[in-house]
N, C-alpha and C positions, 0 to 999 in steps of 0.2 A: 504494500500500500504506500509506503514511503517513496519507493521508486516511481510509482505512478504519478504522484504529486510533483516529485522532483523533475520528471520528464516534461510535464506540462509547464512547469515554471521555466525551464530552460527554453522550451519552444516559444514561450511568450516574448523572449528577447529582453526581458527586464532583469534577469539574473544571469550570472555566469557560474560555472562549476568552480569549486574551490577545494583545496586539499584539506585544510583544517576544519572547514565547515561544510554543511550540506550545499551551500551556495553563497554568493555575494550579491547583494541588491545593487541597484544602479549607483547608489552613493557609497559603494564599497563597504557597507556595513554587513556583518554576517547574517545569514539566514539559516535557521534551524527548522526542520519540518516536524510538525506535531499534527498528524492526521486526525487525532481524536484527543479527548481529555486525558486518556490513559498515558499518552506520551508527553503531555503538557509539562509535568513536573520535571522530567528529564530535559526537555527543551530549555526551560528556564534555568536549570542548573548549568547547562552548556553556555548560555549567554552570560551567566555570572562570571565566567572566566574573563570576559572583556568588560566587566563593570555593568552588565545588563544592557549594553547598547547593541541593538540589532533588531531583527525581525523574526517573528514566528509565522511560518506558513501553515495554513490549514485549509481544509475543504470549505467552500462557501456554504455548502449544505449543513455543515456542522457549527456554523457561527452562533446558532441559538444556544449552544452549550458552553460557549466561551463568554465570559464577562470581561470585556476589555478594561473595565475599571479595576479589576483585580490584578491585571498585568502591571509591571513596573512602568512608571512614566517614561523611562528611557527606552522601553521595548515597544516595537511597532508590531502590527499585524497585517499580513497580506494573504490573499486567497490563492487558489491554485493557478490563476492566470497572471499572477504578479500584480494584481490591482491592490493599491494601498487602501487599507481599511482603517488603520490607525497609524499615524506618523510616529516614527521613532525620533528621539532626540539625538542630535549629533554631538559626540563628545568634544569637549574643548581640547585643543591641542597646545 
């Protein structure tokens, strides 16, 4: 299931494949795939490695089960087509 959503993301042209992450979004922030709430905790832990900055990709049909307000303010949310559902904050350099 993770591979399916990842393939759709890459086909959208909005993400690129990365070695350390599932993908990188247009602004070079990491993307981790969480097709359902079962994988959500693991995805958030992965993003904690970079201070929580990045995106969680999920199926649009599963959005009713995600409460974006429970995600970190630094973390964004995208659907399987790479559409931005909640913007991620960009870390200060």
